[in-house]
C-alpha positions in Angstrom: -49.4 25.5 -1.8 -47.3 23.3 0.4 -44.4 23.8 -2.0 -44.6 27.5 -1.6 -44.7 27.2 2.2 -41.7 24.9 2.1 -39.9 27.3 -0.2 -40.6 30.2 2.2 -39.4 28.2 5.2 -36.2 27.2 3.4 -35.6 30.8 2.5 -35.8 31.7 6.2 -33.3 29.1 7.3 -30.2 31.3 6.9 -31.9 33.7 9.3 -32.5 31.0 11.9 -30.1 32.5 14.5 -31.8 35.9 14.3 -35.2 34.3 14.5 -34.2 32.3 17.7 -33.0 35.6 19.3 -36.3 37.2 18.5 -38.2 34.2 19.9 -36.1 34.4 23.0 -37.1 38.1 23.4 -40.8 37.0 23.4 -40.1 34.2 26.0 -38.3 36.7 28.3 -41.2 39.1 28.0 -43.6 36.3 29.0 -41.4 35.1 31.8 -41.2 38.6 33.2 -45.0 39.0 33.0 -45.7 35.6 34.7 -43.2 36.0 37.5 -40.1 38.1 38.1 -37.2 35.9 38.7 -33.6 36.9 38.0 -32.4 33.3 37.6 -35.2 32.3 35.2 -34.8 35.4 33.0 -31.1 35.0 32.8 -31.4 31.3 32.1 -33.9 31.8 29.3 -31.7 34.5 27.8 -28.5 32.3 27.9 -30.3 29.3 26.6 -31.7 31.3 23.7 -28.3 32.7 22.8 -26.7 29.3 23.0 -29.4 27.7 20.7 -28.8 30.6 18.2 -25.1 30.0 18.5 -25.5 26.2 17.8 -27.7 26.9 14.8 -25.2 29.3 13.4 -22.3 26.9 13.9 -24.2 24.2 12.0 -24.7 26.7 9.2 -21.0 27.5 9.1 -20.1 23.8 8.9 -22.7 23.4 6.1 -25.0 21.1 8.0 -28.2 23.0 7.2 -29.6 26.4 6.3 -27.0 27.5 3.8 -28.6 29.2 0.9 -27.3 28.3 -2.6 -29.2 31.1 -4.4 -27.3 34.3 -5.0 -28.7 37.4 -3.3 -30.6 39.8 -5.6 -29.2 43.3 -6.0 -32.0 45.0 -4.0 -32.2 42.4 -1.2 -32.3 44.0 2.3 -30.2 41.4 4.0 -27.7 38.8 2.9 -26.3 35.9 5.0 -22.9 35.1 3.5 -19.7 33.9 5.1 -18.8 37.4 6.1 -22.1 37.8 7.9 -21.9 34.4 9.6 -18.4 35.0 10.9 -19.4 38.3 12.5 -22.7 36.9 13.7 -20.7 34.2 15.6 -18.6 36.9 17.3 -21.7 39.0 18.1 -23.5 36.0 19.7 -20.4 34.9 21.7 -19.9 38.4 23.0 -23.6 38.9 23.8 -23.5 35.6 25.8 -20.5 36.7 27.7 -22.1 40.1 28.5 -25.3 38.3 29.7 -23.2 36.1 32.0 -21.4 39.2 33.4 -24.7 40.9 33.9 -25.9 38.0 36.1 -22.9 38.3 38.3 -23.2 42.1 38.4 -26.9 42.3 39.1 -27.1 39.4 41.6 -27.1 41.8 44.6 -29.2 44.5 43.1 -32.5 44.9 45.0 -34.3 46.7 42.1 -35.7 45.1 38.9 -33.0 43.1 37.1 -35.0 41.4 34.3 -35.4 44.3 31.8 -31.6 44.5 31.3 -31.7 41.1 29.6 -34.6 42.1 27.4 -32.8 45.3 26.3 -29.6 43.3 25.6 -31.5 40.8 23.5 -33.2 43.5 21.5 -29.8 45.2 20.9 -28.2 41.8 19.9 -31.0 41.2 17.3 -30.1 44.6 15.8 -26.4 43.7 15.8 -27.1 40.4 14.0 -29.1 42.2 11.3 -26.4 44.9 11.0 -23.8 42.4 9.8 -26.2 41.1 7.2 -27.4 44.5 5.9 -26.8 45.4 2.2 -29.4 48.1 1.7 -29.7 51.6 3.2 -33.1 50.9 4.8 -31.7 47.7 6.4 -28.6 49.7 7.4 -30.6 52.3 9.3 -33.2 50.1 10.9 -30.7 47.5 12.2 -28.4 50.3 13.5 -31.3 51.9 15.4 -32.4 48.5 16.8 -28.9 48.1 18.2 -28.7 51.7 19.5 -32.1 52.5 21.1 -32.0 49.7 23.7 -28.5 51.0 24.7 -30.0 54.2 26.0 -31.9 52.2 28.7 -29.0 49.8 29.3 -26.5 52.7 29.9 -28.8 54.4 32.4 -30.0 51.1 34.0 -28.3 51.7 37.4 -30.0 55.1 37.6 -29.3 55.4 41.3 -25.8 56.2 40.2 -25.8 59.7 38.8 -23.0 58.9 36.3 -25.0 56.0 34.9 -28.0 58.4 34.3 -25.7 60.9 32.7 -24.1 58.2 30.5 -27.5 57.2 29.1 -28.6 60.8 28.5 -25.3 61.8 26.7 -25.5 58.7 24.5 -29.1 59.4 23.7 -28.6 63.0 22.6 -25.4 62.4 20.6 -26.6 59.2 19.1 -29.7 61.0 17.8 -27.5 63.6 16.2 -25.4 60.9 14.6 -28.5 59.2 13.3 -29.8 62.4 11.8 -26.4 63.0 10.1 -26.5 59.4 8.7 -30.1 59.9 7.3 -29.1 63.1 5.6 -26.1 61.4 4.0 -28.4 58.6 2.7 -30.8 61.2 1.3 -28.0 62.9 -0.6 -26.8 59.6 -2.1 -30.3 58.5 -3.0 -31.0 61.9 -4.7 -27.9 61.4 -6.9 -28.1 57.6 -7.5 -31.8 56.9 -7.3 -31.3 53.7 -5.3 -30.8 52.6 -1.7 -29.2 49.2 -2.5 -25.4 49.0 -1.9 -24.6 47.2 -5.2 -26.8 49.6 -7.2 -24.7 52.4 -6.0 -21.5 50.7 -7.2 -23.1 50.0 -10.6 -23.6 53.7 -11.3 -20.6 55.1 -9.5 -18.3 55.3 -12.6 -20.7 57.8 -14.1 -20.9 59.9 -10.9 -17.3 59.7 -9.8 -16.8 63.4 -9.2 -20.3 64.3 -8.1 -20.3 66.8 -5.2 -23.7 65.6 -3.9 -22.5 62.0 -3.8 -19.2 62.9 -2.0 -21.2 65.0 0.5 -23.6 62.1 1.2 -20.7 59.7 1.6 -19.0 62.0 4.0 -22.1 62.5 6.1 -22.6 58.8 6.3 -19.0 58.3 7.4 -19.4 60.9 10.1 -22.5 59.0 11.4 -20.6 55.7 11.3 -17.5 57.3 13.0 -19.7 58.4 16.0 -21.0 54.8 16.5 -17.4 53.6 16.3 -16.1 56.4 18.6 -13.5 57.4 16.0 -11.9 60.8 16.3 -13.0 63.6 15.9 -16.4 62.1 16.9 -15.0 60.5 20.0 -15.8 62.9 22.8 -18.7 60.9 24.3 -16.7 57.7 24.7 -14.8 58.1 27.9 -17.7 59.7 29.7 -20.2 57.0 28.6 -17.8 54.2 29.4 -17.1 55.6 32.8 -20.8 56.1 33.7 -22.2 52.9 32.2 -22.8 49.8 34.3 -19.7 47.6 33.8 -21.4 44.8 31.8 -23.1 47.4 29.6 -19.7 49.1 28.9 -18.5 45.6 28.0 -21.4 45.2 25.5 -20.7 48.6 24.0 -17.0 47.8 23.6 -17.6 44.4 22.0 -21.0 43.7 20.4 -21.6 47.3 19.3 -18.2 47.8 17.8 -18.0 44.4 16.0 -21.4 45.0 14.4 -20.6 48.6 13.3 -17.3 47.7 11.8 -18.8 44.8 9.9 -21.5 47.1 8.6 -19.0 49.8 7.6 -16.8 47.2 5.7 -19.8 45.9 3.7 -21.1 49.4 3.0 -17.8 50.8 1.8 -16.9 47.8 -0.3 -20.3 46.9 -1.8 -21.0 50.5 -2.7 -17.4 50.9 -4.0 -17.4 54.4 -2.3 -14.0 53.4 -1.0 -12.7 54.0 -4.5 -13.4 57.7 -4.2 -10.2 59.6 -3.3 -12.1 62.0 -1.1 -13.6 59.1 0.9 -10.1 57.6 1.4 -8.8 60.9 2.6 -11.6 61.3 5.2 -11.0 57.8 6.4 -7.2 58.2 6.6 -7.7 61.5 8.6 -10.1 59.9 11.0 -7.9 56.8 11.4 -4.8 58.8 12.2 -6.6 61.1 14.5 -8.1 58.2 16.4 -4.7 56.5 16.9 -3.1 59.7 18.2 -6.0 61.1 20.2 -6.9 57.7 21.7 -3.4 56.8 22.8 -2.2 60.3 23.9 -5.3 61.1 26.0 -5.3 57.6 27.6 -1.8 58.4 29.0 -3.3 61.0 31.3 -6.1 58.9 32.8 -6.4 57.4 36.2 -9.7 55.7 35.7 -9.6 52.1 34.3 -12.9 52.5 32.3 -11.7 55.8 30.8 -8.4 54.2 29.9 -10.3 51.4 28.1 -12.5 53.9 26.5 -9.6 55.9 25.0 -8.0 52.6 24.1 -11.1 51.7 22.1 -10.7 54.9 20.1 -7.2 54.0 19.2 -8.1 50.4 18.2 -10.9 51.7 16.0 -8.2 53.8 14.3 -6.1 50.7 13.6 -9.1 48.9 12.1 -9.9 51.9 9.9 -6.4 51.9 8.6 -6.9 48.2 7.6 -10.1 49.1 5.8 -8.5 52.0 3.9 -6.0 49.5 2.4 -9.0 47.9 0.5 -7.1 44.7 -0.3 -8.6 41.3 -0.6 -7.4 40.6 2.9 -8.9 43.7 4.5 -12.2 42.1 5.3 -10.6 39.0 6.9 -8.0 41.0 8.8 -10.5 43.6 9.9 -12.9 41.0 11.2 -10.2 39.0 12.9 -8.9 42.1 14.6 -12.3 43.0 15.9 -12.9 39.5 17.2 -9.7 39.5 19.2 -10.3 43.1 20.4 -13.9 42.2 21.5 -12.7 39.1 23.5 -9.9 41.1 25.1 -12.3 43.9 26.1 -14.7 41.4 27.6 -11.8 40.0 29.7 -10.7 43.5 30.9 -14.2 44.8 31.6 -15.0 41.4 33.1 -12.5 42.0 35.9 -14.0 45.4 36.5 -17.5 43.9 36.6 -16.6 41.1 39.1 -15.2 43.7 41.5 -17.8 46.4 41.0 -21.2 47.2 42.6 -24.3 48.7 40.9 -25.1 50.9 43.9 -24.6 54.6 44.3 -22.7 54.6 47.6 -20.2 52.0 46.6 -20.2 52.4 42.8 -17.9 50.9 40.3 -14.3 49.8 40.9 -13.1 52.0 38.1 -10.3 54.0 39.6 -6.7 52.7 39.3 -6.2 53.0 43.1 -8.9 50.4 43.5 -6.6 47.8 41.9 -3.5 48.7 43.8 -2.0 45.5 45.2 -4.7 43.2 43.7 -2.0 40.6 43.0 -1.4 40.0 46.7 -5.0 39.0 47.5 -6.4 37.8 44.0 -3.4 36.5 41.9 -5.5 34.7 39.3 -7.7 37.7 38.7 -4.5 39.8 38.4 -3.2 37.4 35.8 -6.4 37.8 33.8 -6.1 41.6 33.8 -2.4 41.4 33.0 -3.0 39.2 30.0 -5.8 41.4 28.7 -3.5 44.5 29.0 -0.7 42.7 27.2 -3.0 41.6 24.4 -4.3 45.2 23.9 -0.7 46.4 23.8 0.2 43.7 21.2 2.8 41.9 23.3 4.1 38.4 22.1 2.2 35.2 23.2 -1.2 37.0 23.1 -3.7 37.2 20.2 -3.4 41.0 20.2 0.1 40.7 18.7 -1.0 38.4 15.8 -3.8 40.8 14.8 -1.6 43.9 14.9 1.1 42.1 12.8 -1.6 41.2 10.2 -2.9 44.7 10.2 0.6 46.1 9.5 1.3 43.5 6.8 -2.1 44.3 5.1 -1.3 48.0 5.0 2.4 47.5 3.9 1.2 45.3 0.9 -0.5 48.4 -0.5 2.5 50.6 0.0 1.0 52.4 3.0 4.2 52.8 5.0 2.9 56.0 6.7 -0.2 54.2 7.9 1.8 51.2 9.1 4.0 53.6 11.0 0.9 55.1 12.7 0.0 51.6 13.9 3.5 51.1 15.3 3.6 54.6 16.9 0.2 54.1 18.5 1.2 50.7 19.9 4.4 52.2 21.4 2.4 54.9 23.1 -0.2 52.5 24.2 2.4 50.3 25.8 3.0 53.0 28.5 -0.5 53.2 29.9 -1.2 49.4 29.6 2.0 48.8 31.6 0.9 51.5 34.1 -2.3 49.5 34.8 -0.2 46.3 35.2 2.3 47.9 37.6 -0.6 49.2 39.8 -1.8 45.5 40.2 1.6 44.6 41.8 2.1 47.6 44.0 2.0 47.4 47.8 -1.6 46.8 48.8 -3.6 49.6 50.4 -4.5 49.5 54.1 -8.2 50.1 53.3 -9.7 48.0 50.5 -12.9 49.6 49.0 -13.7 46.8 46.5 -12.9 43.1 46.4 -14.2 40.1 44.5 -16.0 37.1 46.1 -13.5 34.4 47.2 -15.4 31.8 45.1 -15.5 34.1 41.9 -13.6 31.5 39.7 -16.3 28.9 40.2 -19.2 31.2 39.3 -20.7 32.0 35.9 -19.0 35.4 35.4 -15.6 34.1 36.7 -15.7 31.0 34.4 -16.5 33.1 31.4 -13.6 35.5 32.1 -11.2 32.6 32.5 -12.4 31.1 29.3 -11.8 34.3 27.4 -8.3 34.6 28.9 -7.5 31.0 27.8 -8.7 31.9 24.3 -6.6 35.0 24.0 -3.5 33.0 25.1 -4.3 30.0 22.9 -4.7 32.1 19.7 -1.5 34.1 20.7 0.6 31.0 21.1 -1.0 28.8 18.3 -2.6 31.3 15.9 -3.0 29.0 12.9 -6.6 28.0 13.8 -7.6 31.7 14.3 -6.1 32.6 10.9 -7.9 29.7 9.2 -11.3 30.7 10.7 -10.8 34.3 9.8 -10.7 33.4 6.1 -14.4 32.7 6.4 -15.0 36.4 6.7 -14.0 37.2 3.1 -16.7 39.2 1.3 -15.5 38.2 -2.2 
């Protein structure tokens, strides 16, 4: 009996980071029930995420919890190197978003505690998403990520835009989930299995099946919505603009990293990427995302909308890498998303530190709010400048390294047109990123609507933003370590 118990416990060890996050959710619920305290709730949340992060790091370094048994073909979840790498990025981003939330909500007179609870629930879904290798696990983990986001987006409901943001995401996300389920139903009707690898086993016999192609297309459309890839991108700028700044940060980092990881595993493990029709759909979505995201961002005067359209373009770059389907696609795609997530945290972190959750003052999201920021907050200006340069792919930032690897990966398969799309998109993007930077150095306004606390650099949110900035610079100047770590993300 004891042997069976020990065997079950050892089988759960690879899932220790997820279990710790779930236990943290229970502790936060108890803490809220006993006594509402913003500091206590935030502390429990961050301690739980840090413990989960430490356990995951120990697994990555092989100290404990690494399963030696090969996963079965119908297993719901698998914790391999690819999953661990993306779990690490998800946990770091969730920790950063929790830290930003503490700074953002510190002056809010309404209840603050439930935001951490929703964020932890969504993080648990993200951690499971990167491990999913079965349609049932795919859908359950994706919904566990998405449903708490409805409440998070509308959390500062006194601001009408925040309420609108949550409602828009709720309606459109439900539509995308229905599309995803219909695609799964078509694939199951044709294949007779929901396991990813079972689909790949019978795919040669069903290569030209219209039902299978229709199911795969519907699933791609559902995934494209979650990624905000064109032509399913229309919700993105509105939701980013209306969302509370730390929640927009979460949406741009944790949500995107988990969804890309799930999409990579789904497309490669099922071998659906081998279907020419699936490749065409992905190429069209990738090219549209690059063009639509960059061209529409040029016209924006709102920082959060600029970052929203920028995310559409960057998802296009990652989809181009995935279409290449080379052995390096998983590592390059994961590395690209990691750098993009950290850069988004830095950019949105600046917006968060300056913004307010109240209706009257609102968010510091218009470009004019940042005019002349350099002359009163030079360090914060440096942070925003570095983030813009990294998103643009300028030398000495991590963004350049990931774009170079993306282009190299595509060129190795002869995809010169797709490589040209990355270069063209980056050239267009340079315009609006430089526009944001130039605004920071303009003559300051006579009336300043928003400003950060003078001691911002010594507080939790400020320290986190500075740490992310240092990371982006370090990996841009000395990329060897980042490239070495990204090799852990190989699926095969």
